[in-house]
C-alpha positions in Angstrom: 0.0 0.0 0.0 1.5 3.4 -1.0 2.5 5.8 1.8 0.2 8.8 1.8 1.7 12.3 1.9 1.7 13.8 5.4 -0.9 16.6 5.9 0.1 19.8 7.5 -0.9 20.7 11.1 -4.0 22.6 10.2 -5.3 19.8 7.9 -4.6 17.2 10.6 -6.5 19.2 13.1 -9.4 19.5 10.7 -9.3 15.7 10.2 -9.3 15.1 13.9 -12.4 17.1 14.4 -14.2 15.0 11.8 -12.8 11.8 13.4 -14.2 12.9 16.7 -17.6 13.5 15.2 -17.7 10.0 13.6 -16.5 8.4 16.8 -19.4 10.1 18.6 -21.9 8.8 16.0 -20.4 5.3 16.5 -20.9 5.5 20.2 -24.4 6.8 19.8 -25.3 4.0 17.4 -24.3 1.2 19.8 -20.8 0.7 18.7 -20.9 0.6 14.9 -22.3 2.5 11.9 -22.9 1.2 8.3 -19.9 1.9 6.0 -22.3 4.0 3.8 -22.9 6.4 6.8 -19.2 6.6 7.5 -18.6 7.5 3.8 -21.4 10.1 3.9 -19.8 11.8 6.9 -16.3 11.7 5.4 -17.5 13.3 2.2 -20.4 15.5 3.2 -20.5 16.3 7.0 -21.3 20.0 7.1 -18.1 22.1 7.3 -15.9 19.0 7.8 -16.5 16.5 5.0 -14.2 16.3 2.0 -16.7 18.0 -0.3 -18.1 20.4 2.3 -14.8 22.0 3.5 -12.5 24.4 1.7 -9.5 22.5 0.6 -8.5 22.4 -3.1 -9.7 19.1 -4.6 -9.3 19.4 -8.4 -6.3 19.8 -10.5 -2.6 19.5 -9.9 -2.8 21.3 -6.6 -5.6 19.0 -5.4 -6.1 15.3 -5.0 -7.2 14.2 -8.5 -7.8 15.6 -12.0 -11.2 15.3 -13.7 -11.7 15.5 -17.4 -13.0 19.1 -17.4 -9.9 20.3 -15.5 -7.6 19.2 -18.4 -8.8 21.8 -20.8 -11.8 22.6 -23.0 -12.0 19.5 -25.2 -14.1 17.4 -22.9 -16.8 20.0 -22.3 -16.8 21.0 -26.0 -17.5 17.4 -27.0 -20.4 17.1 -24.5 -21.8 20.4 -25.9 -21.7 18.9 -29.4 -23.5 15.8 -28.1 -26.4 17.7 -26.4 -26.8 20.7 -28.6 -29.2 18.8 -30.9 -31.3 17.9 -27.9 -31.5 21.5 -26.7 -32.5 22.7 -30.1 -35.3 20.1 -30.2 -36.6 21.2 -26.8 -36.6 24.8 -27.7 -35.8 28.1 -26.0 -37.3 27.1 -22.6 -34.9 24.1 -22.1 -32.7 23.8 -19.0 -29.3 22.2 -18.5 -28.7 20.8 -15.1 -25.2 19.8 -14.0 -24.8 17.6 -10.9 -21.8 18.7 -8.9 -20.1 21.6 -10.7 -16.5 20.9 -9.6 -14.3 24.0 -10.1 -16.8 25.5 -12.7 -14.5 24.6 -15.6 -17.1 22.4 -17.3 -19.9 25.0 -17.0 -17.6 27.6 -18.5 -16.7 25.6 -21.5 -20.3 24.3 -22.0 -21.9 27.7 -22.0 -19.3 29.2 -24.4 -19.6 26.2 -26.8 -23.4 26.1 -26.7 -23.5 29.8 -27.4 -21.3 29.2 -30.5 -23.5 26.4 -31.6 -26.7 28.5 -31.2 -28.1 26.0 -28.7 -28.3 27.9 -25.4 -30.6 26.7 -22.7 -32.9 29.2 -20.9 -31.1 28.3 -17.7 -27.9 26.5 -16.7 -28.4 25.1 -13.2 -25.7 23.6 -11.0 -26.9 21.3 -8.2 -24.0 21.8 -5.8 -24.2 20.8 -2.1 -20.9 22.4 -1.2 -21.0 26.1 -0.2 -17.3 26.4 -0.8 -17.4 25.0 -4.3 -20.4 27.1 -5.1 -18.4 30.2 -4.3 -15.5 29.0 -6.4 -17.8 28.2 -9.3 -19.5 31.6 -9.1 -16.2 33.5 -9.0 -14.8 31.6 -12.0 -17.9 31.9 -14.1 -18.4 35.6 -13.3 -14.8 36.2 -14.4 -14.9 34.2 -17.6 -18.4 34.6 -19.0 -19.9 37.7 -20.5 -22.8 39.1 -18.3 -25.7 37.9 -20.4 -24.4 34.3 -20.3 -23.4 34.4 -16.6 -27.0 35.6 -15.9 -28.3 32.3 -17.1 -26.5 30.4 -14.4 -28.3 29.4 -11.1 -27.3 27.2 -8.2 -29.8 24.7 -6.8 -30.2 23.4 -3.3 -32.4 20.5 -4.5 -33.4 19.0 -7.8 -35.8 21.1 -9.9 -39.2 21.0 -8.3 -41.2 22.4 -11.2 -41.8 20.5 -14.5 -38.8 21.0 -16.8 -37.4 19.9 -20.1 -33.7 19.6 -20.8 -30.4 17.8 -20.1 -29.2 16.4 -16.8 -25.4 15.8 -16.8 -23.2 14.1 -14.2 -19.4 13.6 -14.5 -17.8 11.6 -11.7 -20.9 11.9 -9.4 -22.2 8.4 -9.0 -18.8 7.1 -7.8 -19.1 9.5 -4.8 -22.5 8.3 -3.7 -22.2 6.8 -0.2 -22.3 3.1 -0.9 -23.2 0.2 1.3 -20.6 -2.6 1.4 -21.6 -6.3 1.7 -19.7 -9.5 2.6 -20.8 -13.1 2.4 -20.4 -15.3 5.4 -21.6 -18.9 5.7 -23.8 -18.2 2.6 -25.5 -15.2 4.3 -25.3 -11.5 3.5 -23.7 -9.2 6.0 -23.3 -5.4 5.8 -19.9 -3.9 6.5 -20.0 -1.4 9.4 -17.3 0.8 11.0 -16.5 0.3 14.6 -13.7 1.3 17.0 -10.9 -0.7 18.4 -9.7 -0.3 22.0 -7.5 2.6 20.9 -10.4 4.4 19.2 -9.2 3.6 15.7 -11.7 2.8 12.9 -12.1 -0.9 12.1 -14.4 -3.1 10.0 -17.3 -4.8 11.7 -19.8 -7.0 9.8 -23.4 -7.1 10.8 -26.4 -9.0 9.4 -27.7 -7.1 6.4 -31.2 -5.7 6.3 -33.8 -6.9 3.8 -33.1 -4.3 1.2 -29.3 -5.0 1.0 -29.9 -8.7 1.1 -32.4 -8.5 -1.8 -30.0 -6.4 -3.8 -27.1 -8.9 -3.4 -29.4 -11.9 -4.2 -30.6 -9.9 -7.3 -26.9 -9.7 -8.4 -26.4 -13.4 -7.9 -29.5 -14.3 -10.0 -28.5 -11.8 -12.7 -24.9 -13.2 -12.8 -26.1 -16.8 -12.5 -23.6 -17.4 -9.7 -23.2 -17.5 -5.9 -20.7 -15.2 -4.2 -18.2 -17.2 -2.2 -17.8 -16.8 1.5 -15.5 -13.8 2.2 -16.5 -12.1 -1.0 -16.8 -8.3 -0.3 -18.0 -5.6 -2.5 -20.2 -2.6 -3.0 -23.8 -2.3 -4.2 -26.1 0.7 -4.5 -29.7 -0.3 -3.7 -30.6 3.3 -3.6 -29.5 4.1 -7.1 -33.0 3.9 -8.7 -34.4 6.2 -6.0 -31.5 8.6 -6.5 -32.1 8.8 -10.2 -35.8 9.5 -9.6 -34.9 12.2 -7.1 -32.2 14.1 -9.1 -34.3 14.3 -12.3 -37.1 15.9 -10.3 -40.0 16.5 -12.7 -38.1 16.2 -15.9 -40.7 15.7 -18.6 -38.7 15.6 -21.9 -35.0 15.4 -22.3 -31.9 13.3 -21.8 -29.7 12.0 -19.0 -25.9 11.8 -19.6 -23.5 10.1 -17.1 -19.7 9.9 -17.4 -17.9 7.9 -14.7 -15.4 5.1 -14.1 -16.6 1.6 -13.6 -17.5 -1.7 -15.2 -20.4 -3.6 -16.6 -21.8 -5.9 -13.9 -20.0 -9.1 -14.8 -16.6 -7.3 -14.7 -17.5 -5.3 -11.5 -18.3 -8.5 -9.6 -15.6 -10.8 -11.1 -14.4 -13.4 -8.7 -10.9 -11.9 -8.6 -12.2 -8.5 -7.5 -13.1 -10.0 -4.1 -12.6 -6.8 -2.0 -14.7 -4.5 -4.2 -13.6 -1.3 -5.8 -13.5 1.1 -2.9 -10.4 3.3 -2.7 -9.3 6.8 -1.7 -7.5 9.7 -3.4 -5.2 12.1 -1.5 -2.8 14.4 -3.4 -2.9 12.2 -6.4 -2.0 9.1 -4.4 -4.4 6.2 -4.6 -4.8 4.1 -1.4 -7.0 1.3 0.0 -6.8 2.8 3.5 -10.2 4.5 3.5 -9.9 5.2 7.3 -6.9 7.5 6.9 -7.3 11.3 7.3 -11.2 11.5 7.3 -12.3 14.6 5.6 -9.0 15.1 3.8 -9.2 12.3 1.2 -11.8 11.5 -1.4 -13.6 8.1 -1.0 -14.9 6.5 -4.2 -16.2 3.3 -5.6 -16.6 2.3 -9.2 -19.9 2.4 -11.0 -21.9 -0.8 -11.9 -23.0 0.4 -15.3 -25.5 -2.4 -15.6 -27.2 -1.1 -12.5 -27.2 2.4 -14.0 -28.9 1.1 -17.1 -31.5 -0.6 -15.0 -32.1 2.5 -12.9 -32.4 4.8 -16.0 -34.9 2.5 -17.8 -36.9 2.0 -14.6 -37.3 5.8 -14.5 -39.2 5.5 -17.8 -36.3 6.7 -20.0 -35.1 4.9 -23.1 -31.6 3.6 -23.0 -29.7 5.4 -25.8 -26.1 4.2 -25.5 -23.0 3.0 -23.6 -19.5 3.4 -24.7 -16.0 4.3 -23.5 -15.1 7.9 -22.9 -12.7 7.8 -25.8 -15.4 6.6 -28.2 -17.9 9.2 -26.9 -15.5 12.0 -27.4 -14.3 10.9 -30.8 -17.9 10.3 -31.9 -18.8 13.8 -30.8 -16.2 15.8 -32.7 -12.9 15.5 -30.7 -10.7 15.4 -33.8 -12.3 18.4 -35.4 -12.3 20.4 -32.1 -8.6 19.5 -31.6 -7.8 20.7 -35.1 -9.7 23.9 -34.5 -8.0 24.6 -31.3 -4.5 23.9 -32.7 -5.3 26.3 -35.5 -5.9 29.1 -33.0 -2.6 28.8 -31.2 0.7 30.1 -32.5 3.4 28.2 -30.6 4.4 24.6 -30.6 4.2 24.4 -26.7 0.5 25.2 -26.8 -0.2 22.7 -29.6 1.7 20.0 -27.7 -0.4 20.8 -24.6 -3.6 20.3 -26.6 -2.4 17.0 -28.0 -1.5 15.8 -24.5 -5.0 16.8 -23.3 -6.5 14.7 -26.1 -4.3 11.8 -25.3 -5.2 11.8 -21.6 -8.9 11.9 -22.4 -8.7 9.0 -24.9 -5.8 6.7 -24.4 -6.6 3.3 -22.8 -4.0 3.7 -20.1 -5.3 7.1 -19.2 -9.0 8.1 -19.0 -10.1 6.7 -22.4 -11.2 3.2 -21.4 -11.5 3.5 -17.6 -14.2 6.1 -18.0 -17.4 5.3 -19.8 -20.5 7.3 -20.9 -24.1 6.3 -20.7 -27.2 8.1 -22.0 -31.0 8.0 -21.7 -33.7 9.9 -23.5 -37.4 10.6 -23.2 -39.4 12.1 -26.0 -36.4 13.5 -27.8 -33.6 12.0 -30.0 -30.1 11.9 -28.7 -28.8 12.0 -32.3 -25.4 10.4 -33.0 -24.0 10.9 -29.6 -23.4 7.1 -29.0 -22.8 5.8 -32.5 -19.1 5.2 -32.0 -17.9 2.2 -30.1 -21.1 0.8 -28.7 -20.5 -1.4 -25.6 -24.1 -2.1 -24.7 -23.6 -5.8 -25.5 -21.4 -6.0 -22.4 -24.1 -5.0 -20.0 
C-alpha cells in the first residue's frame, strides 16, 4: 500500500475534528455505523466533510484531476452531443449539472453552446458544497460575458417544477455513499465501521437488512452465480431512487452520465473480491479509507448495468453506452482539436492540446477507464453514441 503524503498541522486538526464527530456517532449507534454512513460523513459532513470543506480538490494542486480540468476539449464534445437535444426542446430548455467541480465544465459548455446557437434558458448547478459554489460563481463571473453568466443558477435540490432539458453528471455516482456487503456462511452481511480499544476505525460486519440482502441476491441471480464466503464488494440499492430524485419533474430530455466503472460481470468478477473502494489524496491512490477522514476522497466504481436498469426503470429509453474515448471521438474531438490547434501560434500550446486529447482518450489514461451512458425521453439523442457501442457488455 502506498504511503500517503503527510498533511500539515491545520489539515490534521481538521481531520481530527471529523474523526471525533464520527466516533461520537459510532458510540451513539451502539458501537458501529454502516460503512455508507461513514462514507457520507467523510465526504459531506457540514463544514468538515471532504466536499463540504474548503481544501483544493481538483487539478494539480488538489487530489485528483477530472476531465474538465484538463482543458476545454471534454466540455466542448459534450456540448456537441447535447446541442441537438437542446435545439429540439426549444428556448425554454434547461441544462442541469450535478456537482459543478471548479466550474471549468460549465464555463466551456456555456461558451460552446453559445457558439452552436443551442443555449438553454437556464444553466443550473446542483452543488451541495457552499465552498465549491463560491469558487464556481467567481470563475464563471470572471470568464463569461454578463448575459451568459446571468443564465447560471445554483440549486439546493433537484428542480421541483416541471422542466425539459439535459441532466449531466461527470464523476458523481462514484461519490454516492455506498453500502458494502460481505458473504459469510452463505448469508449476506453489511460492512460497518466500529472502534478498536484505541479508538481507531475498524471493519465490523453485521447481518444485512432486507433491502441490501435482496440487492445482493438480485446480483447473484443476474450473474447466475453465488458469491463465495468472504467475497466483499459494494452495491447501491438506492440508485433507482437517487435517479428518480435528481431528475425531479423532468418531462422531456436526456440524461448523460460519465464515470469510471464496469459492466456488472466485470464489476463482480471473482478476482475482485474486495470490491472497488479506494481513496485519493494528493494524487496518491490508497485502499486505506480510514486514513485522514475529511482530507481524502472516497470513491467506488460504478456498476453500469445497475445504472442502465435505474435509468430505464425511471421510464427513460436507454440510448447508448461506450468508452469515454469513443464518446469524445464520436462527438467531434478530432475536429475540435484541429480547430484549437489552428488558433494557437506556438508549438508548446499545440503540444499541450495533444497531450490533453491523449489523456482523455488513451486506454492507459481516461479513455477506457471512464465510460459514458445516456438515456432519453421524448427526444432524439442524435449520433452521440454511434461510436464504439458497448451495450452488449451490459
